[in-house]
C-alpha positions in Angstrom: 24.3 20.7 6.5 26.0 24.1 6.2 23.7 26.9 5.1 25.7 27.5 1.9 25.8 23.9 0.9 23.7 22.6 -2.0 20.9 20.1 -1.2 21.8 16.5 -0.8 21.7 14.2 -3.8 20.6 10.6 -3.9 23.8 9.1 -5.3 25.3 5.7 -4.8 25.0 3.9 -1.6 28.2 2.8 0.2 27.7 -0.7 -1.2 27.3 0.7 -4.7 30.5 2.7 -4.3 32.3 -0.5 -3.3 30.8 -2.3 -6.3 31.9 0.4 -8.7 35.5 0.2 -7.3 35.5 -3.6 -7.5 34.5 -3.5 -11.1 37.8 -1.8 -12.0 40.0 -4.4 -10.2 42.1 -6.5 -12.6 42.5 -10.3 -12.4 45.7 -11.1 -10.5 46.0 -7.8 -8.6 47.3 -7.7 -5.0 45.2 -5.1 -3.2 45.2 -3.6 0.3 41.9 -2.4 1.8 41.5 0.3 4.4 38.7 0.7 6.8 35.2 2.0 6.0 33.8 1.6 2.4 36.9 -0.3 1.2 36.1 -3.2 3.4 32.9 -3.7 1.4 34.8 -4.3 -1.8 35.4 -8.1 -1.2 31.6 -8.7 -1.5 31.5 -7.2 -5.0 34.6 -8.6 -6.8 33.3 -9.7 -10.2 33.0 -13.4 -10.9 36.0 -14.8 -12.7 38.3 -12.1 -11.3 40.9 -13.3 -8.7 42.2 -10.6 -6.5 44.6 -11.2 -3.6 43.5 -9.0 -0.7 46.2 -8.0 1.8 45.7 -6.7 5.3 48.5 -5.0 7.2 47.6 -7.1 10.2 49.2 -10.1 8.4 46.8 -11.6 5.9 47.4 -12.2 2.2 44.4 -13.8 0.5 41.6 -12.4 2.6 38.1 -13.2 1.7 34.7 -11.6 2.7 32.9 -11.9 6.0 32.4 -15.7 6.6 28.8 -15.4 7.6 27.1 -15.6 11.0 28.3 -18.5 13.1 31.4 -19.0 11.1 33.5 -16.2 12.6 37.0 -16.9 13.8 38.0 -14.3 16.5 41.7 -14.7 15.4 40.9 -13.8 11.8 39.9 -10.2 11.2 40.3 -7.5 8.6 41.8 -4.0 9.1 38.5 -2.8 10.7 38.6 -5.7 13.2 35.6 -7.3 11.6 35.5 -11.1 10.9 37.1 -12.2 7.6 37.7 -15.4 5.7 40.6 -16.8 3.7 40.6 -17.8 0.0 42.4 -21.0 -1.1 46.2 -20.5 -0.9 46.0 -17.6 1.6 48.9 -16.9 3.9 49.2 -15.6 7.4 52.4 -13.7 8.1 53.9 -11.6 10.9 53.7 -7.8 11.0 57.3 -7.4 9.7 56.6 -9.5 6.6 53.3 -7.8 6.1 54.9 -4.4 6.0 57.7 -5.7 3.9 55.1 -6.5 1.3 53.8 -2.9 1.5 57.1 -1.1 1.7 58.7 -3.3 -0.9 56.2 -2.1 -3.6 54.5 -5.5 -4.0 50.9 -4.1 -3.9 49.2 -3.1 -7.1 46.5 -1.0 -5.5 45.6 0.4 -2.1 42.0 1.3 -1.6 41.4 3.8 1.2 38.8 6.1 2.7 39.5 9.8 3.0 38.7 13.0 4.9 39.9 15.1 2.0 41.6 14.8 -1.4 43.2 17.8 -3.0 43.1 18.9 -6.6 46.6 17.4 -7.2 46.0 14.1 -5.4 47.1 14.9 -1.9 45.4 12.7 0.7 44.3 13.4 4.3 42.7 10.5 6.0 44.3 10.0 9.4 43.6 12.9 11.7 40.7 15.3 12.4 42.1 18.0 14.7 40.6 17.7 18.2 40.0 14.0 17.8 42.2 11.0 18.5 44.6 10.3 15.6 44.5 7.0 13.8 47.4 6.8 11.4 47.5 3.0 11.2 49.5 1.8 8.2 48.2 4.5 5.8 51.4 6.4 5.4 53.3 3.3 4.5 50.6 2.2 2.2 50.4 5.4 0.1 54.2 5.6 -0.1 54.7 2.0 -1.1 51.8 1.3 -3.5 51.7 1.9 -7.2 48.1 3.2 -7.2 46.0 4.7 -4.5 42.2 4.6 -5.0 40.1 6.6 -2.6 36.4 5.7 -2.0 34.3 8.1 0.1 31.2 10.2 0.3 31.5 13.3 -1.9 30.7 15.7 0.9 31.0 15.5 4.7 28.0 15.3 7.1 27.7 19.1 7.1 27.6 19.2 3.3 31.1 20.5 2.9 33.1 19.3 -0.1 35.8 16.7 0.5 37.5 17.2 -2.9 39.2 20.5 -2.3 41.9 22.8 -3.8 44.2 22.2 -0.8 43.7 19.8 2.1 43.2 21.5 5.5 43.7 18.4 7.5 47.2 16.9 8.2 48.4 15.0 5.1 48.8 11.3 4.8 50.7 11.6 1.5 51.4 14.3 -1.2 50.3 13.6 -4.7 49.6 9.9 -4.0 46.0 9.5 -5.1 45.4 8.1 -8.6 41.6 7.6 -8.6 38.7 8.9 -6.5 35.3 7.1 -6.3 32.4 8.8 -4.5 28.7 8.5 -4.2 28.3 11.1 -7.0 31.3 10.6 -9.4 34.6 9.1 -10.3 37.8 11.0 -11.0 41.3 10.1 -12.0 44.4 12.2 -11.1 46.5 12.8 -14.2 49.7 14.9 -14.2 48.7 16.5 -10.9 45.2 17.5 -12.0 41.7 16.1 -11.4 39.8 14.6 -14.3 36.1 13.8 -13.9 35.5 10.5 -15.7 32.0 9.4 -14.6 28.9 10.7 -12.9 26.6 8.5 -10.9 23.2 7.8 -12.4 21.0 10.9 -12.2 23.9 13.2 -11.4 25.1 15.9 -13.7 28.5 17.7 -14.2 26.9 20.8 -12.8 25.9 18.8 -9.7 29.5 17.8 -9.2 30.8 21.3 -9.7 28.4 22.6 -7.1 29.8 20.1 -4.6 33.5 20.2 -5.5 35.7 23.2 -4.7 38.7 21.7 -6.5 39.1 22.5 -10.2 38.7 19.6 -12.6 38.4 18.9 -16.3 35.7 16.6 -17.8 36.4 13.5 -19.8 33.3 11.4 -19.3 33.6 7.7 -20.2 29.8 7.3 -20.1 
């Protein structure tokens, strides 16, 4: 952790972040999941809520990990981990998969991020000095109605990931509509961040100490 960074907080675990995101999914949504924390979301979709999960590798109707011994090497999620299919699922080619994305047929894309700016810019594909991994992210953020980001609030050195301006190359400008972290939830409204929820045991002052972007506060609970 950087010398100037505040001490670490015991916020939500990665599974708890995914559970909090899943709680906001609406019955009937079609949703794309990026790699990382988003791939935990299928395990936490509330009972009675039917969500159609799309993966850019050609799956519509993806389910969670099938369990040890039930893996199909030809059926994986975006992170190349074993996946299952829900009843009525479809397997399509890459062109059709990206036609779903580019045609505006997704309700939500859930992605991880390296940085999110105060106005909802997203950087999640390239850390300078490392191998780039753009994947389908640029298509997804351009073609989806809502982009929800789930990530740790700070990086491994304790540096804020919610910043005034992204310093990493951008995936999209003004595309993020919600942010879920281990410490808090935000929405992006009219190009500005609004803090809507703090994790249990976390205060607004804790969030301000770990967020360099400006935000207003409208706590729902």
